[in-house]
C-alpha positions in Angstrom: -29.6 16.4 -2.7 -31.7 16.7 0.2 -30.9 19.3 3.0 -30.2 17.4 6.4 -31.8 18.2 9.6 -29.8 19.3 12.7 -30.1 20.0 16.2 -28.2 22.0 18.3 -27.8 18.8 20.5 -26.3 16.6 17.9 -22.8 15.7 18.4 -20.9 15.9 15.0 -18.5 13.7 13.0 -16.1 14.4 10.2 -17.1 11.6 7.6 -19.5 8.6 7.8 -16.1 6.6 6.8 -14.3 7.5 9.7 -13.9 5.9 13.0 -14.1 7.4 16.2 -11.1 7.8 17.8 -12.6 7.1 21.4 -14.3 4.2 20.3 -10.8 2.8 19.0 -9.4 3.8 22.3 -12.0 1.5 23.9 -11.0 -1.7 22.2 -7.3 -1.0 22.6 -7.7 -0.6 26.2 -9.4 -3.8 26.1 -6.9 -5.7 24.5 -4.3 -4.0 26.6 -5.8 -4.7 29.9 -6.5 -8.8 29.1 -2.4 -8.9 27.9 -1.8 -7.2 31.1 0.6 -4.5 29.2 0.5 -1.2 28.4 1.9 -1.0 25.1 -0.6 -1.2 21.9 2.7 -1.6 19.7 3.4 -4.9 21.5 -0.1 -6.4 22.4 -1.8 -6.0 19.2 -0.2 -8.1 16.4 -0.6 -10.9 18.7 -4.0 -10.8 17.8 -3.1 -11.6 14.4 -4.0 -15.4 14.5 -7.3 -14.6 16.0 -8.0 -12.4 13.0 -7.3 -14.9 10.9 -9.4 -18.0 12.3 -12.5 -15.1 12.7 -11.7 -14.3 8.9 -12.0 -18.1 7.9 -15.2 -18.4 9.9 -17.2 -15.6 8.2 -15.8 -16.8 5.0 -14.4 -20.1 3.6 -15.5 -21.8 6.8 -19.1 -20.2 7.2 -21.5 -22.2 8.4 -24.1 -22.9 5.9 -22.3 -21.3 2.9 -19.1 -23.8 3.1 -19.1 -26.5 0.7 -20.3 -29.7 2.2 -21.4 -27.6 5.7 -24.7 -28.8 6.6 -27.3 -26.4 5.9 -28.6 -26.1 9.7 -25.3 -25.4 11.0 -25.1 -22.4 13.4 -22.2 -19.7 14.2 -20.5 -20.7 17.5 -20.5 -17.9 20.3 -16.8 -16.6 19.4 -17.3 -13.7 22.0 -17.3 -16.7 24.7 -13.4 -16.6 23.7 -11.4 -13.3 25.3 -9.0 -13.6 22.3 -11.1 -13.7 19.5 -13.8 -11.4 20.7 -11.0 -8.9 21.3 -9.5 -9.5 17.9 -13.1 -8.8 16.4 -13.3 -5.5 18.5 -10.2 -4.6 16.9 -10.5 -5.4 13.5 -13.7 -6.3 12.2 -15.9 -4.2 14.5 -14.6 -1.1 12.9 -15.1 -2.1 9.4 -18.9 -3.1 10.5 -19.4 0.3 12.4 -18.8 2.0 8.6 -20.7 -0.6 6.9 -24.3 0.0 8.1 -23.4 3.9 8.5 -23.0 4.1 4.4 -26.4 2.7 3.4 -28.5 4.6 6.3 -26.3 7.7 5.6 -27.6 7.5 1.7 -31.0 6.9 3.0 -31.1 9.9 5.1 -29.5 11.9 2.6 -30.5 11.3 -0.6 -33.8 9.6 -0.5 -34.5 11.9 2.7 -35.4 9.3 5.2 -36.9 10.3 8.4 -37.9 8.1 11.0 -40.4 9.8 12.6 -41.4 11.8 9.7 -40.4 15.2 9.2 -42.4 17.1 11.9 -41.5 14.7 14.5 -37.3 14.8 14.5 -36.9 15.3 18.6 -38.9 12.3 19.6 -37.1 8.8 20.9 -36.1 6.8 18.2 -36.5 3.0 18.6 -33.4 0.9 16.9 -33.7 -3.2 17.0 -30.2 -4.9 16.2 -30.8 -8.1 15.6 -28.2 -10.8 16.1 -26.1 -7.8 17.7 -23.0 -9.3 18.6 -20.9 -6.6 20.3 -23.0 -4.0 18.7 -21.0 -2.5 16.2 -24.1 -2.4 13.3 -26.3 -1.1 15.8 -23.8 1.3 17.5 -23.1 2.9 14.1 -26.8 3.4 12.9 -27.6 4.7 16.4 -25.0 7.1 16.2 -25.9 8.6 12.9 -29.0 9.1 13.5 -28.3 11.7 16.4 -25.3 13.1 14.1 -28.1 13.8 11.6 -30.1 15.6 14.1 -33.0 12.7 13.7 -33.5 11.7 17.0 -32.8 13.5 20.7 -32.5 9.9 22.2 -32.0 6.5 20.7 -33.3 3.2 22.2 -31.0 0.6 20.9 -32.5 -3.0 21.8 -29.2 -5.5 21.1 -30.6 -8.9 20.6 -28.2 -11.9 20.6 -27.2 -15.0 21.8 -23.8 -14.5 23.3 -24.1 -12.9 26.8 -20.5 -12.1 26.7 -20.7 -9.5 23.4 -23.6 -8.2 25.0 -21.5 -7.6 28.2 -18.9 -5.9 26.2 -21.6 -3.7 24.4 -23.2 -2.7 27.9 -19.8 -1.9 29.5 -18.4 0.1 26.3 -21.7 2.1 26.5 -21.8 2.6 29.8 -18.0 3.8 29.9 -18.3 6.0 27.1 -21.4 7.7 27.9 -19.9 11.0 26.8 -19.6 10.0 23.7 -23.2 8.5 23.2 -25.6 11.4 24.4 -29.5 10.4 24.5 -28.5 6.6 23.9 -30.1 4.1 25.9 -29.1 0.2 25.0 -31.3 -2.7 25.8 -29.5 -6.1 25.8 -31.9 -9.2 25.2 -29.6 -12.7 25.8 -31.2 -14.9 23.6 -31.4 -16.6 20.5 -32.6 -13.9 17.6 -34.3 -15.8 15.5 -36.5 -17.3 18.3 -36.8 -13.7 20.1 -38.1 -12.1 16.5 -40.6 -14.9 16.2 -41.8 -15.3 19.9 -41.1 -11.9 21.4 -41.0 -9.3 18.5 -45.0 -9.9 18.1 -45.6 -8.7 21.8 -43.6 -6.0 21.7 -45.1 -2.6 22.8 -43.8 -0.3 20.3 -42.6 -0.7 16.9 -39.1 0.0 15.8 -38.2 3.0 13.5 -35.2 1.0 12.6 -34.5 -2.7 12.3 -31.0 -3.9 11.4 -29.5 -7.5 10.7 -25.7 -6.9 10.6 -24.0 -10.1 9.3 -26.7 -12.2 10.9 -29.2 -13.5 8.4 -27.0 -16.0 7.4 -26.1 -17.0 10.9 -29.7 -17.2 11.6 -31.1 -18.6 8.4 -28.0 -19.7 6.2 -29.2 -19.7 2.4 -29.4 -23.8 2.3 -32.3 -23.7 4.4 -34.3 -21.9 1.6 -36.0 -19.0 1.0 -39.3 -19.4 2.5 -38.1 -19.3 5.8 -36.2 -16.3 5.0 -39.8 -14.7 3.8 -41.4 -15.5 6.8 -39.1 -13.7 9.2 -39.0 -10.8 6.7 -43.0 -10.1 7.3 -42.3 -10.8 11.0 -40.0 -7.9 11.1 -42.1 -5.6 9.0 -45.2 -6.1 11.3 -42.3 -5.0 13.6 -41.7 -1.7 12.0 -43.2 1.7 12.3 -45.1 3.3 9.7 -41.7 4.9 8.6 -39.5 2.1 9.8 -36.8 0.4 7.5 -35.3 -2.7 7.5 -31.6 -2.7 6.8 -30.4 -6.6 6.3 -25.9 -6.5 5.7 -24.5 -9.4 4.6 -20.6 -10.3 3.4 -19.7 -9.6 0.1 -19.4 -13.5 -0.7 -21.4 -14.5 -4.1 -22.7 -17.0 -1.3 -24.4 -14.5 0.4 -25.1 -11.7 -1.8 -27.3 -13.4 -4.4 -29.6 -15.0 -1.7 -29.7 -11.8 -0.2 -30.6 -10.0 -3.8 -33.1 -12.6 -4.4 -35.0 -11.7 -1.0 -35.1 -8.3 -1.9 -36.4 -8.8 -5.3 -39.2 -11.4 -3.9 -40.1 -8.6 -0.7 -40.8 -5.8 -3.2 -44.0 -8.1 -4.7 -47.0 -9.1 -3.2 -47.2 -12.8 -3.7 -45.4 -13.5 0.3 -47.3 -11.1 1.8 -47.4 -7.4 2.1 -44.7 -5.5 -0.1 -41.9 -3.9 1.4 -40.6 -1.2 -0.8 -37.2 -0.9 -1.7 -34.9 1.6 -0.7 -31.6 0.7 -1.7 -29.5 -0.3 -3.5 -31.1 -0.1 -6.4 -33.6 2.9 -7.5 -36.6 0.8 -8.5 -38.4 -2.5 -7.2 -37.5 -3.8 -10.6 -35.6 -7.5 -10.3 -31.8 -7.2 -10.0 -30.2 -7.6 -13.3 -26.9 -8.8 -12.1 -28.9 -11.7 -10.6 -30.4 -12.7 -14.3 -27.0 -12.6 -15.7 -25.6 -15.1 -12.9 -22.1 -13.5 -13.9 -21.6 -10.8 -11.4 -23.5 -10.2 -7.7 -24.0 -6.8 -6.5 -22.1 -5.8 -3.6 -20.4 -3.0 -2.2 -16.6 -1.9 -2.5 -16.0 1.7 -0.4 -13.4 3.3 0.1 -13.1 4.5 4.2 -10.2 5.4 6.9 -9.1 2.5 8.8 -7.9 3.2 12.3 -4.3 3.6 12.8 -4.4 0.4 15.6 -6.2 -2.0 12.5 -3.7 -0.9 10.3 -0.9 -1.9 13.2 -2.7 -5.0 13.4 -2.8 -5.6 9.5 1.2 -5.4 9.5 1.1 -9.1 10.1 -2.1 -10.1 7.8 -1.2 -8.1 4.5 -5.1 -7.5 4.2 -6.5 -5.0 2.0 -8.1 -2.6 4.4 -8.2 0.5 2.3 -11.9 -0.3 1.4 -15.0 -2.1 3.2 -16.9 -4.4 1.3 -20.5 -5.7 2.3 -24.2 -6.5 0.1 -27.1 -5.1 1.5 -30.7 -4.6 1.4 -32.7 -1.8 2.4 -36.6 -2.1 2.6 -39.2 -0.1 4.0 -43.2 0.1 5.3 -43.8 2.7 2.6 -42.2 3.6 -0.6 -39.1 6.0 -0.6 -40.4 9.3 -2.2 -39.3 10.9 -4.7 -35.4 12.0 -5.4 -34.7 15.7 -5.5 -35.3 17.2 -9.0 -31.8 17.5 -10.7 -31.8 13.3 -10.4 -35.6 12.8 -11.1 -35.6 15.0 -14.3 -32.6 12.9 -16.0 -34.4 9.8 -16.1 -37.5 11.7 -17.7 -35.2 13.0 -20.6 -35.2 10.8 -23.7 -31.1 11.0 -23.6 -31.1 10.5 -19.9 -30.9 8.4 -17.1 -30.4 7.6 -13.2 -28.0 5.3 -12.3 -26.2 3.4 -9.4 -22.9 2.5 -10.1 -22.0 -1.0 -9.8 -18.8 -1.6 -10.9 -15.1 0.5 -10.3 -15.7 3.9 -12.1 -11.9 3.2 -13.6 -9.8 4.7 -16.0 -8.2 2.5 -18.6 -6.4 3.5 -21.9 -8.5 6.6 -23.4 -11.3 6.7 -21.3 -13.6 6.0 -18.2 -16.0 2.7 -18.3 -18.1 1.8 -15.4 -21.7 -0.3 -15.3 -24.6 0.5 -13.2 -28.0 -0.2 -12.8 -30.9 2.4 -14.1 -34.1 3.3 -12.8 -35.9 1.1 -15.6 -34.3 -1.7 -13.8 -31.6 -2.3 -16.7 -27.7 -2.8 -16.4 -26.0 -0.2 -18.9 -22.2 -0.1 -19.5 -20.9 3.5 -20.0 -17.9 5.0 -21.5 -16.4 8.2 -21.0 -13.4 9.4 -23.2 -10.5 11.5 -21.6 -9.0 12.6 -25.1 -8.0 16.6 -24.2 -9.6 16.8 -20.9 -7.5 18.8 -18.3 -5.7 16.6 -15.3 -7.7 18.3 -12.6 -11.1 17.1 -14.6 -9.9 13.8 -14.6 -8.8 13.6 -11.0 -12.4 14.5 -9.8 -13.5 12.1 -12.0 -11.4 9.4 -10.3 -13.0 10.4 -6.9 -16.5 8.9 -8.2 -16.8 5.4 -6.5 -19.0 2.2 -7.3 -22.5 2.9 -5.6 -22.3 6.5 -6.3 -25.7 7.3 -8.0 -25.3 9.4 -11.3 -28.4 11.8 -13.5 -26.9 11.6 -16.8 -27.7 13.3 -19.9 -26.4 13.4 -23.4 -26.2 9.5 -23.8 -25.2 8.3 -27.0 -25.9 4.6 -27.9 -22.5 3.2 -29.1 -24.4 0.4 -31.5 -24.1 -2.3 -28.8 -27.1 -2.6 -27.1 -27.0 -1.1 -23.5 -23.2 0.5 -24.2 -23.4 3.8 -23.5 -21.4 7.0 -24.7 -20.7 10.3 -22.2 -19.7 13.1 -24.7 -18.0 15.0 -21.5 -18.2 15.2 -17.9 -20.9 17.7 -18.1 -23.1 14.8 -18.7 -22.9 14.0 -15.3 -25.5 16.8 -14.1 -25.6 15.3 -10.4 -23.6 13.1 -8.1 -24.6 11.8 -4.8 -21.6 10.5 -3.1 -21.6 9.3 0.7 -19.4 11.8 2.4 
C-alpha cells in the first residue's frame, strides 16, 4: 500500500468509517432547538416519521426512478421543511458523509492520488460539491483531504437549489470552525445542472475534485437517456484540474446503479469525447461484466460505526444500519498510476490475479465463497476451503469485505470456467481494505 502523505497541521480521525462526535452533536442540537426541548432521548424518536418519508423519496418514490414516474420529475426541496431537513441531518447526513470517504480514501491510499501532484501537497485544494444539499458529501471529502495531509486549505464550492440546506451548511461550518481548520465554504444557490452548464465553464480556476453525491439522478434521471449524462460528464471534465477526479455516488438501487455503470463504461472510451479513465471501483477500463450478465449490479455494502443518535432514532424504524450501501464511479482526467508492486505482480503470474470483490466474502459449510472482477475485466468466483484451519485464521478471513482489493496467487481452476480455488489463505498475498 502506498504511504500516506501527512503534515503536522492535519487533524486526525480514528477511521474513515467513524462519524465525528462533534458533527453528530451539532445536528442533535439543531433538532433539540427546533423542538424546544433539551432531552435528545425524547426529541430524536419523533423524527422517525420524517425519516420514513425521506426513505420513500430516496427509493420507491424517487422521481424519475419509480415505475410510472415521468422522466422529467425533479426532487422537491425537502430542505425547506425543517422536520424533513433535520431528519436528513440525523439519519442520512452521517451515512452520506461516510459513503463519500470510502472511495476517496481508496483513491488516496491504494491508487496514490494526489490532487496537486506529489510536490504540491501544501497548496489550496478546490472541491466542487454539485447538488450539495446540506453538504454531507462535500464536507466528508474536504475533511478527508485535510486528514490525509493533502492540503493546507480546502475551498469547498457547494451548489444546490435549496437555500435552506446551504444555510445549514454555512451555519454548521461557521459554528464548528475549530473542527474544520483550513476549510472555506462558498455556497451557491442555483440549480446544479444549470450552474454546471452555464457557470462552470467560466470558473476562474479548475477543481481538483468534483463530487456528485446522490445528485446525478436528481439532476438527470436515467429515464432522460444517456446522451445528456455524457454531455454533463464532459462539461465536468473540462472543469477538472490536470490531476482532478470526478466522483459520482448514487443509491445502491438497481435502477440507479446500472445506469451509473453504463455511464462509467462509456466515459472510458473516446466515442463521446475525451476519455475519462476509470479509478474505481473496477481495476481497469474494461466494461462491467455484471452489467453484461444482467443478473446482479455492482454496488458497495460497507460496514461502518453508526452514531448513537442514529441508533436511538432507529429504534422506531428497525432498519439495518450496520452498513452503508451505495454505488459509485470514479474517473480522472489522467489514468491512475500503477498500484504497489505487491498488487501488480500478482496479475502478471500465470496462476495469479488482481481482483476487486463484488460480493461478500462469506463462510458457508466447508469454506469461503466470493465473487470478484479481476483486472482483465472478467468476473470470477472463488472458493477457499477451511478444513483444518485454526479458528484465528478463520476469524481473520471473516474480516475480508465486499469491495476489498486482493492480490491472489496459486489459483487453481475447478473445472468450471471462471471458478477458482484458493488452496490456502496464503494465496491472498496482499489485501487493501479501507480502514
